[in-house]
VEXVOVEX-896784 format. One record per atom (N, C-alpha, C): x, y, z; chain; residue in three letters. Coordinates in Angstrom, 1 decimal. Example, Ala and Ser with C-alpha at 12.3 -4.5 7.8 and 13.67 -1.06 7.14 Angstrom:
REM VEXVOVEX-896784
- xx	yy	zz	chain	res
- 13.2	-5.7	7.8	A	ALA $
- 12.3	-4.5	7.8	A	ALA $
- 13.2	-3.3	7.8	A	ALA $
- 12.8	-2.2	7.1	A	SER $
- 13.7	-1.1	7.1	A	SER $
- 12.9	0.0	7.9	A	SER $
REM end
This chain:
REM VEXVOVEX-896784
- xx	yy	zz	chain	res
- 46.5	169.5	-20.8	A	MET $
- 47.0	168.3	-21.4	A	MET $
- 47.1	167.1	-20.3	A	MET $
- 47.7	167.5	-19.2	A	ARG $
- 47.9	166.5	-18.1	A	ARG $
- 46.5	166.1	-17.6	A	ARG $
- 45.6	167.1	-17.5	A	LYS $
- 44.3	166.8	-17.0	A	LYS $
- 43.6	165.8	-17.9	A	LYS $
- 43.6	166.0	-19.2	A	SER $
- 43.0	165.1	-20.2	A	SER $
- 43.6	163.7	-20.2	A	SER $
- 45.0	163.7	-20.0	A	LEU $
- 45.7	162.4	-19.9	A	LEU $
- 45.2	161.6	-18.6	A	LEU $
- 45.1	162.4	-17.5	A	GLY $
- 44.6	161.7	-16.3	A	GLY $
- 43.2	161.2	-16.5	A	GLY $
- 42.3	161.9	-17.2	A	ILE $
- 41.0	161.4	-17.4	A	ILE $
- 41.0	160.2	-18.2	A	ILE $
- 41.8	160.1	-19.3	A	VAL $
- 41.9	158.9	-20.1	A	VAL $
- 42.4	157.7	-19.3	A	VAL $
- 43.4	157.9	-18.5	A	LEU $
- 43.9	156.9	-17.7	A	LEU $
- 42.9	156.4	-16.7	A	LEU $
- 42.1	157.3	-16.1	A	LEU $
- 41.1	156.9	-15.1	A	LEU $
- 40.0	156.1	-15.8	A	LEU $
- 39.6	156.5	-17.0	A	ALA $
- 38.6	155.8	-17.8	A	ALA $
- 39.1	154.4	-18.2	A	ALA $
- 40.4	154.3	-18.5	A	ALA $
- 40.9	153.0	-18.9	A	ALA $
- 40.9	152.0	-17.7	A	ALA $
- 41.3	152.6	-16.5	A	VAL $
- 41.3	151.7	-15.3	A	VAL $
- 39.9	151.3	-14.9	A	VAL $
- 39.0	152.3	-15.0	A	THR $
- 37.6	152.0	-14.7	A	THR $
- 37.0	150.9	-15.6	A	THR $
- 37.3	151.0	-16.9	A	LEU $
- 36.9	150.0	-17.9	A	LEU $
- 37.5	148.7	-17.6	A	LEU $
- 38.8	148.7	-17.3	A	GLY $
- 39.5	147.4	-17.0	A	GLY $
- 38.8	146.7	-15.8	A	GLY $
- 38.5	147.5	-14.7	A	LEU $
- 37.9	146.9	-13.5	A	LEU $
- 36.5	146.4	-13.8	A	LEU $
- 35.8	147.1	-14.6	A	SER $
- 34.4	146.6	-14.9	A	SER $
- 34.5	145.4	-15.8	A	SER $
- 35.4	145.3	-16.7	A	LEU $
- 35.5	144.1	-17.5	A	LEU $
- 36.0	142.9	-16.6	A	LEU $
- 36.9	143.2	-15.7	A	ALA $
- 37.4	142.1	-14.8	A	ALA $
- 36.2	141.6	-14.0	A	ALA $
- 35.3	142.5	-13.6	A	GLY $
- 34.2	142.1	-12.8	A	GLY $
- 33.2	141.2	-13.5	A	GLY $
- 33.1	141.4	-14.9	A	THR $
- 32.2	140.6	-15.7	A	THR $
- 32.8	139.4	-16.4	A	THR $
- 34.1	139.3	-16.3	A	ALA $
- 34.8	138.2	-17.0	A	ALA $
- 34.5	136.9	-16.3	A	ALA $
- 34.4	135.8	-17.0	A	PRO $
- 34.1	134.5	-16.4	A	PRO $
- 35.2	134.1	-15.4	A	PRO $
- 34.8	133.6	-14.2	A	ARG $
- 35.8	133.2	-13.2	A	ARG $
- 35.9	131.7	-13.3	A	ARG $
- 37.1	131.2	-12.9	A	PRO $
- 37.2	129.7	-12.8	A	PRO $
- 36.2	129.1	-11.8	A	PRO $
- 35.6	128.0	-12.2	A	VAL $
- 34.7	127.3	-11.2	A	VAL $
- 35.2	126.0	-10.9	A	VAL $
- 34.7	125.4	-9.8	A	ARG $
- 35.2	124.1	-9.3	A	ARG $
- 34.1	123.1	-9.2	A	ARG $
- 34.4	121.9	-9.7	A	ALA $
- 33.4	120.8	-9.5	A	ALA $
- 33.6	120.3	-8.1	A	ALA $
- 34.8	120.4	-7.6	A	ASP $
- 35.1	119.8	-6.3	A	ASP $
- 34.8	118.4	-6.1	A	ASP $
- 35.0	117.6	-7.2	A	ILE $
- 35.1	116.1	-7.0	A	ILE $
- 36.6	115.9	-6.8	A	ILE $
- 37.0	115.5	-5.7	A	LEU $
- 38.4	115.5	-5.3	A	LEU $
- 38.8	114.2	-4.5	A	LEU $
- 40.1	113.8	-4.6	A	PRO $
- 40.5	112.7	-3.7	A	PRO $
- 40.5	113.1	-2.3	A	PRO $
- 40.1	112.2	-1.4	A	VAL $
- 40.2	112.5	0.0	A	VAL $
- 41.6	112.8	0.5	A	VAL $
- 42.5	112.0	0.0	A	ASN $
- 44.0	112.2	0.2	A	ASN $
- 44.7	112.0	-1.1	A	ASN $
- 45.7	112.8	-1.4	A	SER $
- 46.4	112.7	-2.7	A	SER $
- 47.1	111.4	-2.9	A	SER $
- 47.6	110.8	-1.8	A	THR $
- 48.3	109.5	-1.9	A	THR $
- 47.4	108.3	-1.8	A	THR $
- 47.4	107.4	-2.7	A	PRO $
- 46.5	106.3	-2.7	A	PRO $
- 46.9	105.2	-1.6	A	PRO $
- 46.0	104.3	-1.3	A	THR $
- 46.3	103.1	-0.6	A	THR $
- 46.8	102.1	-1.6	A	THR $
- 47.9	101.4	-1.3	A	VAL $
- 48.5	100.5	-2.3	A	VAL $
- 48.5	99.0	-1.7	A	VAL $
- 48.0	98.1	-2.5	A	SER $
- 48.0	96.7	-2.1	A	SER $
- 48.8	95.9	-3.1	A	SER $
- 49.7	95.0	-2.5	A	ASN $
- 50.5	94.1	-3.4	A	ASN $
- 49.7	92.9	-3.7	A	ASN $
- 49.3	92.8	-5.0	A	LEU $
- 48.5	91.7	-5.5	A	LEU $
- 49.3	90.4	-5.8	A	LEU $
- 50.7	90.6	-5.8	A	GLY $
- 51.5	89.5	-6.2	A	GLY $
- 51.7	89.4	-7.7	A	GLY $
- 52.7	88.7	-8.1	A	GLY $
- 52.9	88.6	-9.6	A	GLY $
- 53.3	89.9	-10.2	A	GLY $
- 53.9	90.8	-9.4	A	GLY $
- 54.4	92.1	-10.0	A	GLY $
- 53.2	93.1	-10.2	A	GLY $
- 52.1	92.9	-9.6	A	GLN $
- 51.0	93.8	-9.8	A	GLN $
- 50.6	94.4	-8.5	A	GLN $
- 50.2	95.7	-8.5	A	PHE $
- 49.9	96.5	-7.3	A	PHE $
- 48.6	97.3	-7.6	A	PHE $
- 47.7	97.2	-6.6	A	ARG $
- 46.4	97.9	-6.7	A	ARG $
- 46.5	99.3	-6.0	A	ARG $
- 46.2	100.3	-6.7	A	TYR $
- 46.2	101.7	-6.2	A	TYR $
- 44.8	102.1	-6.0	A	TYR $
- 44.4	102.5	-4.8	A	THR $
- 43.0	102.9	-4.5	A	THR $
- 42.9	104.3	-3.9	A	THR $
- 42.0	105.1	-4.5	A	TRP $
- 41.8	106.5	-4.0	A	TRP $
- 40.3	106.6	-3.5	A	TRP $
- 40.2	107.2	-2.3	A	ALA $
- 38.8	107.5	-1.9	A	ALA $
- 38.5	108.9	-2.5	A	ALA $
- 37.3	109.0	-3.1	A	ILE $
- 36.9	110.2	-3.8	A	ILE $
- 35.7	110.8	-3.1	A	ILE $
- 35.7	112.2	-3.0	A	GLN $
- 34.7	112.9	-2.3	A	GLN $
- 34.1	114.0	-3.2	A	GLN $
- 32.8	114.4	-2.9	A	VAL $
- 32.2	115.6	-3.5	A	VAL $
- 32.0	116.5	-2.4	A	VAL $
- 32.4	117.8	-2.6	A	THR $
- 32.3	118.8	-1.5	A	THR $
- 30.9	119.4	-1.4	A	THR $
- 30.7	120.3	-0.4	A	GLY $
- 29.4	120.8	0.0	A	GLY $
- 28.6	121.5	-1.0	A	GLY $
- 29.1	122.3	-1.9	A	SER $
- 28.2	123.0	-2.8	A	SER $
- 27.9	122.3	-4.1	A	SER $
- 28.4	121.0	-4.2	A	GLN $
- 28.3	120.3	-5.5	A	GLN $
- 27.5	119.0	-5.3	A	GLN $
- 27.1	118.5	-6.5	A	ARG $
- 26.5	117.1	-6.6	A	ARG $
- 27.1	116.4	-7.8	A	ARG $
- 27.0	115.1	-7.8	A	VAL $
- 27.4	114.3	-8.9	A	VAL $
- 26.1	113.8	-9.5	A	VAL $
- 25.8	114.1	-10.8	A	GLU $
- 24.7	113.6	-11.5	A	GLU $
- 25.0	112.8	-12.7	A	GLU $
- 24.0	112.3	-13.4	A	LEU $
- 24.2	111.4	-14.5	A	LEU $
- 25.2	112.0	-15.5	A	LEU $
- 26.2	111.2	-15.9	A	ASN $
- 27.3	111.5	-16.8	A	ASN $
- 28.3	112.5	-16.3	A	ASN $
- 28.3	112.9	-15.0	A	ASP $
- 29.4	113.6	-14.4	A	ASP $
- 30.5	112.6	-14.3	A	ASP $
- 31.8	113.1	-14.2	A	PHE $
- 32.9	112.1	-14.3	A	PHE $
- 34.2	112.8	-13.7	A	PHE $
- 35.2	111.9	-13.5	A	PHE $
- 36.5	112.4	-13.3	A	PHE $
- 37.5	111.5	-14.0	A	PHE $
- 38.7	112.1	-14.3	A	THR $
- 39.7	111.4	-15.0	A	THR $
- 41.0	111.5	-14.2	A	THR $
- 41.7	110.3	-14.1	A	ILE $
- 43.1	110.3	-13.5	A	ILE $
- 44.0	110.1	-14.7	A	ILE $
- 45.0	111.0	-14.8	A	TYR $
- 45.8	111.0	-16.0	A	TYR $
- 47.2	110.3	-15.8	A	TYR $
- 47.6	109.7	-16.9	A	ASP $
- 49.0	109.3	-17.0	A	ASP $
- 49.4	108.2	-16.0	A	ASP $
- 48.7	107.1	-16.0	A	LEU $
- 49.0	106.0	-15.1	A	LEU $
- 50.0	105.1	-15.6	A	LEU $
- 51.2	105.2	-15.1	A	ALA $
- 52.3	104.3	-15.6	A	ALA $
- 52.1	102.9	-15.2	A	ALA $
- 52.3	101.9	-16.1	A	GLY $
- 52.2	100.5	-15.8	A	GLY $
- 50.8	100.0	-15.7	A	GLY $
- 49.8	100.8	-16.2	A	TYR $
- 48.4	100.5	-16.0	A	TYR $
- 48.1	99.1	-16.7	A	TYR $
- 47.4	98.2	-15.9	A	VAL $
- 47.0	96.9	-16.5	A	VAL $
- 45.6	97.1	-17.1	A	VAL $
- 45.5	96.8	-18.4	A	ASN $
- 44.3	97.0	-19.1	A	ASN $
- 43.1	96.5	-18.4	A	ASN $
- 42.0	97.3	-18.4	A	ASN $
- 40.7	96.9	-17.9	A	ASN $
- 40.8	96.4	-16.4	A	ASN $
- 41.7	97.0	-15.6	A	SER $
- 41.8	96.6	-14.2	A	SER $
- 41.1	97.6	-13.3	A	SER $
- 40.5	98.6	-13.8	A	ALA $
- 39.9	99.6	-12.9	A	ALA $
- 38.7	99.0	-12.1	A	ALA $
- 38.5	99.4	-10.9	A	LEU $
- 37.3	99.0	-10.1	A	LEU $
- 36.6	100.2	-9.6	A	LEU $
- 35.2	100.1	-9.6	A	THR $
- 34.4	101.2	-9.1	A	THR $
- 33.7	100.7	-7.8	A	THR $
- 33.1	101.7	-7.0	A	PRO $
- 32.5	101.3	-5.8	A	PRO $
- 31.2	100.5	-5.9	A	PRO $
- 30.5	100.7	-7.0	A	ASN $
- 29.2	100.0	-7.3	A	ASN $
- 28.9	100.1	-8.7	A	ASN $
- 27.7	99.5	-9.1	A	ALA $
- 27.3	99.4	-10.5	A	ALA $
- 26.9	100.7	-11.1	A	ALA $
- 26.7	101.8	-10.3	A	ASN $
- 26.3	103.1	-10.8	A	ASN $
- 27.5	103.8	-11.5	A	ASN $
- 28.7	103.3	-11.4	A	TRP $
- 29.9	103.9	-12.0	A	TRP $
- 30.4	102.9	-13.1	A	TRP $
- 30.9	103.5	-14.2	A	THR $
- 31.6	102.8	-15.2	A	THR $
- 33.0	103.4	-15.4	A	THR $
- 33.9	102.7	-16.1	A	PHE $
- 35.2	103.3	-16.4	A	PHE $
- 35.5	103.1	-17.8	A	PHE $
- 36.3	104.0	-18.3	A	THR $
- 36.9	103.8	-19.7	A	THR $
- 38.4	104.2	-19.6	A	THR $
- 39.1	103.6	-20.5	A	GLN $
- 40.6	103.9	-20.5	A	GLN $
- 40.9	104.4	-21.9	A	GLN $
- 41.8	105.4	-21.9	A	GLN $
- 42.2	106.0	-23.2	A	GLN $
- 43.6	106.7	-23.0	A	GLN $
- 44.2	106.9	-24.2	A	ALA $
- 45.5	107.5	-24.2	A	ALA $
- 45.5	109.0	-23.8	A	ALA $
- 44.4	109.7	-24.3	A	THR $
- 44.3	111.1	-23.9	A	THR $
- 42.8	111.4	-23.6	A	THR $
- 42.6	112.4	-22.7	A	GLY $
- 41.2	112.7	-22.3	A	GLY $
- 40.8	111.6	-21.3	A	GLY $
- 39.5	111.6	-20.9	A	VAL $
- 38.4	112.5	-21.2	A	VAL $
- 38.7	113.7	-20.3	A	VAL $
- 38.6	114.9	-20.8	A	THR $
- 38.9	116.2	-20.1	A	THR $
- 37.8	117.1	-20.0	A	THR $
- 37.4	117.5	-18.7	A	PRO $
- 36.3	118.4	-18.6	A	PRO $
- 36.6	119.8	-19.2	A	PRO $
- 35.6	120.4	-19.8	A	VAL $
- 35.7	121.7	-20.4	A	VAL $
- 36.2	122.7	-19.3	A	VAL $
- 37.2	123.5	-19.6	A	GLY $
- 37.7	124.5	-18.7	A	GLY $
- 38.9	124.1	-17.9	A	GLY $
- 39.4	122.8	-18.2	A	THR $
- 40.6	122.4	-17.6	A	THR $
- 41.7	122.1	-18.6	A	THR $
- 42.9	122.2	-18.3	A	LEU $
- 44.0	122.0	-19.2	A	LEU $
- 45.1	121.1	-18.5	A	LEU $
- 44.7	119.8	-18.3	A	PRO $
- 45.7	118.9	-17.6	A	PRO $
- 46.9	118.6	-18.5	A	PRO $
- 48.0	118.2	-17.8	A	ASN $
- 49.1	117.6	-18.5	A	ASN $
- 48.7	116.2	-18.9	A	ASN $
- 48.8	115.8	-20.1	A	ASP $
- 48.3	114.5	-20.6	A	ASP $
- 49.2	113.9	-21.7	A	ASP $
- 50.0	112.9	-21.3	A	SER $
- 50.9	112.3	-22.2	A	SER $
- 50.1	111.2	-23.0	A	SER $
- 50.2	111.2	-24.3	A	ALA $
- 49.6	110.1	-25.1	A	ALA $
- 50.3	108.8	-24.9	A	ALA $
- 51.4	108.8	-24.3	A	ALA $
- 52.2	107.5	-24.1	A	ALA $
- 51.7	106.8	-22.9	A	ALA $
- 50.9	107.4	-22.0	A	LEU $
- 50.4	106.8	-20.8	A	LEU $
- 48.9	106.8	-20.7	A	LEU $
- 48.3	105.7	-20.2	A	GLN $
- 46.9	105.6	-20.1	A	GLN $
- 46.2	106.5	-19.1	A	GLN $
- 45.1	107.0	-19.4	A	ASN $
- 44.2	107.7	-18.5	A	ASN $
- 43.0	106.8	-18.2	A	ASN $
- 42.4	106.9	-17.0	A	VAL $
- 41.2	106.2	-16.7	A	VAL $
- 40.1	107.3	-16.3	A	VAL $
- 38.9	107.1	-16.9	A	THR $
- 37.8	108.0	-16.6	A	THR $
- 36.7	107.2	-15.9	A	THR $
- 36.2	107.7	-14.8	A	PHE $
- 35.1	107.1	-14.0	A	PHE $
- 33.9	108.0	-14.2	A	PHE $
- 32.8	107.4	-14.7	A	THR $
- 31.6	108.2	-15.1	A	THR $
- 30.4	107.7	-14.3	A	THR $
- 29.6	108.6	-13.7	A	TYR $
- 28.5	108.2	-12.9	A	TYR $
- 27.2	108.0	-13.8	A	TYR $
- 26.6	106.9	-13.6	A	GLY $
- 25.4	106.5	-14.4	A	GLY $
- 24.2	106.3	-13.5	A	GLY $
- 24.2	106.7	-12.2	A	GLY $
- 23.1	106.5	-11.4	A	GLY $
- 21.9	107.5	-11.6	A	GLY $
- 20.7	107.0	-11.2	A	ALA $
- 19.5	107.9	-11.4	A	ALA $
- 19.4	109.0	-10.3	A	ALA $
- 20.0	108.7	-9.1	A	THR $
- 19.9	109.6	-8.0	A	THR $
- 21.2	110.4	-7.9	A	THR $
- 21.2	111.7	-7.9	A	PRO $
- 22.4	112.5	-7.7	A	PRO $
- 23.1	112.2	-6.3	A	PRO $
- 24.4	112.3	-6.3	A	LEU $
- 25.2	112.2	-5.1	A	LEU $
- 25.4	113.6	-4.6	A	LEU $
- 24.7	114.0	-3.5	A	VAL $
- 24.8	115.3	-3.0	A	VAL $
- 25.9	115.5	-2.0	A	VAL $
- 26.8	116.5	-2.2	A	GLY $
- 27.9	116.7	-1.2	A	GLY $
- 27.4	117.5	0.0	A	GLY $
- 28.2	117.4	1.1	A	PRO $
- 29.5	116.8	1.1	A	PRO $
- 29.3	115.3	1.5	A	PRO $
- 30.1	114.5	0.7	A	GLN $
- 30.1	113.0	1.1	A	GLN $
- 31.3	112.4	0.3	A	GLN $
- 31.8	111.3	0.9	A	VAL $
- 32.7	110.4	0.2	A	VAL $
- 31.9	109.5	-0.8	A	VAL $
- 32.2	109.6	-2.1	A	ILE $
- 31.4	108.9	-3.0	A	ILE $
- 31.9	107.5	-3.4	A	ILE $
- 33.0	107.1	-2.7	A	GLY $
- 33.5	105.7	-2.9	A	GLY $
- 34.9	105.6	-3.1	A	GLY $
- 35.4	104.3	-3.2	A	ASN $
- 36.8	104.0	-3.5	A	ASN $
- 36.9	103.5	-4.9	A	ASN $
- 37.9	104.1	-5.6	A	PHE $
- 38.1	103.8	-7.0	A	PHE $
- 39.6	103.3	-7.2	A	PHE $
- 39.8	102.3	-8.0	A	SER $
- 41.2	101.8	-8.0	A	SER $
- 41.5	101.3	-9.4	A	SER $
- 42.9	101.2	-9.6	A	ILE $
- 43.4	100.6	-10.8	A	ILE $
- 44.6	99.7	-10.4	A	ILE $
- 44.9	98.8	-11.3	A	THR $
- 46.1	97.9	-11.1	A	THR $
- 47.2	98.4	-12.0	A	THR $
- 48.4	98.4	-11.4	A	SER $
- 49.6	98.8	-12.1	A	SER $
- 50.8	97.8	-11.9	A	SER $
- 51.7	97.8	-12.8	A	THR $
- 52.9	97.0	-12.6	A	THR $
- 54.0	97.7	-11.9	A	THR $
- 53.7	99.0	-11.5	A	ILE $
- 54.7	99.8	-10.8	A	ILE $
- 54.7	99.5	-9.3	A	ILE $
- 55.9	99.3	-8.7	A	PRO $
- 56.0	99.0	-7.3	A	PRO $
- 55.4	100.1	-6.4	A	PRO $
- 55.1	99.8	-5.2	A	THR $
- 54.3	100.7	-4.3	A	THR $
- 55.1	101.9	-3.9	A	THR $
- 56.4	101.9	-4.0	A	PHE $
- 57.1	103.1	-3.5	A	PHE $
- 57.3	104.1	-4.6	A	PHE $
- 56.9	103.8	-5.8	A	GLN $
- 57.1	104.7	-6.9	A	GLN $
- 55.9	105.6	-7.2	A	GLN $
- 55.9	106.8	-6.8	A	PHE $
- 54.8	107.7	-7.0	A	PHE $
- 55.3	108.9	-7.8	A	PHE $
- 54.3	109.6	-8.4	A	GLN $
- 54.6	110.9	-9.0	A	GLN $
- 53.3	111.7	-9.1	A	GLN $
- 53.4	113.0	-8.9	A	LEU $
- 52.1	113.8	-8.9	A	LEU $
- 51.7	113.9	-10.3	A	LEU $
- 50.4	113.5	-10.6	A	ARG $
- 49.8	113.7	-11.9	A	ARG $
- 48.5	114.4	-11.7	A	ARG $
- 47.9	114.8	-12.9	A	ASN $
- 46.7	115.6	-12.8	A	ASN $
- 45.4	114.7	-12.6	A	ASN $
- 44.5	115.3	-11.9	A	PHE $
- 43.1	114.7	-11.7	A	PHE $
- 42.1	115.8	-12.0	A	PHE $
- 41.2	115.5	-12.9	A	ALA $
- 40.2	116.5	-13.3	A	ALA $
- 38.8	115.9	-13.1	A	ALA $
- 37.9	116.7	-12.6	A	GLY $
- 36.5	116.3	-12.4	A	GLY $
- 35.5	117.2	-13.0	A	GLY $
- 34.4	116.7	-13.4	A	ARG $
- 33.2	117.5	-13.8	A	ARG $
- 32.0	117.2	-12.9	A	ARG $
- 31.5	118.2	-12.2	A	GLY $
- 30.4	118.0	-11.4	A	GLY $
- 29.3	119.0	-11.7	A	GLY $
- 28.3	119.1	-10.8	A	THR $
- 27.2	120.0	-11.0	A	THR $
- 27.0	120.9	-9.7	A	THR $
- 26.8	122.2	-10.0	A	ASP $
- 26.6	123.1	-8.8	A	ASP $
- 25.2	122.9	-8.3	A	ASP $
- 25.1	122.7	-7.0	A	GLN $
- 23.8	122.5	-6.3	A	GLN $
- 22.8	123.6	-6.5	A	GLN $
- 23.4	124.9	-6.5	A	ASN $
- 22.5	126.0	-6.6	A	ASN $
- 22.0	126.4	-8.0	A	ASN $
- 23.0	126.3	-8.9	A	THR $
- 22.6	126.7	-10.3	A	THR $
- 22.3	125.6	-11.3	A	THR $
- 22.8	124.4	-10.9	A	GLY $
- 22.6	123.3	-11.9	A	GLY $
- 23.6	123.3	-13.0	A	GLY $
- 24.5	124.3	-13.0	A	LEU $
- 25.5	124.4	-14.1	A	LEU $
- 26.6	123.4	-13.9	A	LEU $
- 27.2	122.9	-15.0	A	LYS $
- 28.3	122.0	-15.0	A	LYS $
- 29.6	122.8	-14.8	A	LYS $
- 30.4	122.3	-13.9	A	ASN $
- 31.7	123.0	-13.7	A	ASN $
- 32.8	122.0	-13.5	A	ASN $
- 34.0	122.5	-13.4	A	ALA $
- 35.2	121.6	-13.4	A	ALA $
- 36.3	122.0	-12.5	A	ALA $
- 37.1	121.0	-12.1	A	ASN $
- 38.2	121.3	-11.3	A	ASN $
- 39.4	120.5	-11.7	A	ASN $
- 40.6	121.0	-11.4	A	LEU $
- 41.8	120.3	-11.7	A	LEU $
- 42.7	120.3	-10.5	A	LEU $
- 43.3	119.1	-10.1	A	THR $
- 44.2	119.1	-9.0	A	THR $
- 45.2	118.0	-9.3	A	THR $
- 46.1	117.8	-8.3	A	ASN $
- 47.2	116.8	-8.4	A	ASN $
- 47.0	115.6	-7.5	A	ASN $
- 47.3	114.4	-7.9	A	ILE $
- 47.3	113.3	-7.0	A	ILE $
- 48.5	112.4	-7.3	A	ILE $
- 48.9	111.6	-6.3	A	ALA $
- 50.0	110.7	-6.5	A	ALA $
- 49.5	109.5	-7.3	A	ALA $
- 50.3	109.1	-8.3	A	THR $
- 49.9	108.0	-9.2	A	THR $
- 51.2	107.1	-9.4	A	THR $
- 51.0	105.9	-9.8	A	PRO $
- 52.2	105.1	-10.1	A	PRO $
- 53.0	105.7	-11.2	A	PRO $
- 54.3	105.7	-11.0	A	SER $
- 55.2	106.3	-12.0	A	SER $
- 56.5	105.5	-12.3	A	SER $
- 56.9	105.4	-13.5	A	ALA $
- 58.1	104.6	-13.9	A	ALA $
- 59.3	105.4	-13.4	A	ALA $
- 59.2	106.7	-13.1	A	THR $
- 60.4	107.4	-12.6	A	THR $
- 59.9	108.1	-11.4	A	THR $
- 60.2	107.5	-10.2	A	PRO $
- 59.7	108.2	-8.9	A	PRO $
- 60.3	109.5	-8.7	A	PRO $
- 59.6	110.4	-8.0	A	GLU $
- 60.1	111.7	-7.7	A	GLU $
- 61.3	111.6	-6.7	A	GLU $
- 62.2	112.6	-6.7	A	PRO $
- 63.4	112.6	-5.8	A	PRO $
- 63.1	112.3	-4.4	A	PRO $
- 61.9	112.8	-3.9	A	GLY $
- 61.5	112.6	-2.5	A	GLY $
- 61.3	111.2	-2.2	A	GLY $
- 60.9	110.4	-3.2	A	THR $
- 60.7	109.0	-3.0	A	THR $
- 62.0	108.3	-2.8	A	THR $
- 63.0	108.6	-3.6	A	PHE $
- 64.3	108.1	-3.5	A	PHE $
- 64.9	108.3	-2.1	A	PHE $
- 64.7	109.6	-1.6	A	LEU $
- 65.2	109.9	-0.3	A	LEU $
- 64.5	109.1	0.8	A	LEU $
- 63.2	108.9	0.7	A	LEU $
- 62.5	108.1	1.7	A	LEU $
- 63.0	106.6	1.7	A	LEU $
- 63.1	106.1	0.5	A	VAL $
- 63.6	104.7	0.3	A	VAL $
- 65.0	104.6	0.9	A	VAL $
- 65.8	105.5	0.5	A	GLY $
- 67.2	105.5	1.0	A	GLY $
- 67.3	105.6	2.5	A	GLY $
- 66.5	106.5	3.1	A	ALA $
- 66.5	106.6	4.6	A	ALA $
- 66.1	105.3	5.2	A	ALA $
- 65.1	104.7	4.6	A	GLY $
- 64.6	103.4	5.2	A	GLY $
- 65.7	102.3	5.1	A	GLY $
- 66.4	102.3	4.0	A	LEU $
- 67.5	101.3	3.8	A	LEU $
- 68.6	101.5	4.8	A	LEU $
- 69.0	102.8	5.0	A	LEU $
- 70.0	103.2	6.0	A	LEU $
- 69.6	102.7	7.4	A	LEU $
- 68.3	103.0	7.7	A	GLY $
- 67.8	102.6	9.0	A	GLY $
- 67.9	101.1	9.3	A	GLY $
- 67.6	100.3	8.2	A	LEU $
- 67.7	98.8	8.3	A	LEU $
- 69.1	98.4	8.5	A	LEU $
- 70.0	99.0	7.7	A	MET $
- 71.4	98.6	7.8	A	MET $
- 72.0	98.9	9.2	A	MET $
- 71.6	100.1	9.7	A	ALA $
- 72.1	100.5	11.1	A	ALA $
- 71.6	99.5	12.1	A	ALA $
- 70.3	99.1	12.0	A	ARG $
- 69.7	98.1	12.9	A	ARG $
- 70.4	96.8	12.8	A	ARG $
- 70.7	96.3	11.6	A	ALA $
- 71.4	95.0	11.4	A	ALA $
- 72.8	95.1	12.0	A	ALA $
- 73.4	96.2	11.8	A	ARG $
- 74.8	96.4	12.3	A	ARG $
- 74.8	96.3	13.9	A	ARG $
- 73.8	97.0	14.5	A	ARG $
- 73.7	96.9	15.9	A	ARG $
- 73.5	95.5	16.4	A	ARG $
- 72.7	94.8	15.7	A	ARG $
- 72.4	93.4	16.1	A	ARG $
- 73.7	92.5	16.0	A	ARG $
- 74.4	92.7	14.9	A	THR $
- 75.6	91.8	14.8	A	THR $
- 76.7	92.2	15.7	A	THR $
- 76.7	93.5	16.1	A	GLY $
- 77.8	93.9	17.0	A	GLY $
- 77.4	93.7	18.5	A	GLY $
- 76.2	93.3	18.8	A	ALA $
- 75.8	93.1	20.2	A	ALA $
- 76.5	91.9	20.8	A	ALA $
- 77.0	92.0	22.0	A	VAL $
- 77.7	91.0	22.8	A	VAL $
- 76.7	90.3	23.7	A	VAL $
- 76.6	88.9	23.5	A	PRO $
- 75.6	88.2	24.4	A	PRO $
- 76.0	88.3	25.9	A	PRO $
- 75.0	88.4	26.7	A	ALA $
- 75.2	88.6	28.2	A	ALA $
- 75.6	87.2	28.8	A	ALA $
REM end
C-alpha cells in the first residue's frame, strides 16, 4: 500500500514538473525608462514638464506599432505629450492601452499616455530611443510610483512580448518619502537662516 502510494506521489510530482517546464513563462519587452525618476522643468503658470529617457535593451527591438504606456498621470494637461521625433505618436486615454500579458494598476479617473512607434526602420537594442514627456499641473516635488508597460519585439524570434515596471509620475498625493525630503529641506533652510541672523558682525 505504501509502495503504491509512493509511486502515485512520484508520478504526480513528475507530471507537475513536466507541466511546469512546458508552461508559458513571462516574457519581457524591455522597453524601460533609463531612470525611474523623470527630469522636471518648471514651465511657469503652474505647469511642469516631466521627461523620461526611454531605452530598449539588448535582446529586443522596437518595430512598427510597438508601444509603451505610462499610467495614471495626475494633473495631465491635455495633448501636452512630446515625442523625440516624427516616428512616434501619442494618444491619451482614461484606461489602457495595455500590452497583452500585463496587468497594470489603472485608474479610470487619471489619464494614461501611450507612445507608439510608426517608423519604417526598427530600433534595435541596446539603445536609448529618446526623451518622452508630458505636462502636468502637479508641482515638481510630488511623485508617486505608477505603472509603465511596454510592448516590443524579440530580436531572435520576432515574437511580440511585454514588460511591466514602475516609474515616478506626478501625483496629487505625494508618497511619504517625498514629505520627508521636503521637510528635511525646509528644516535645513530654517537652520541656515537662524545661523545667519544669530551671527555677530566682526
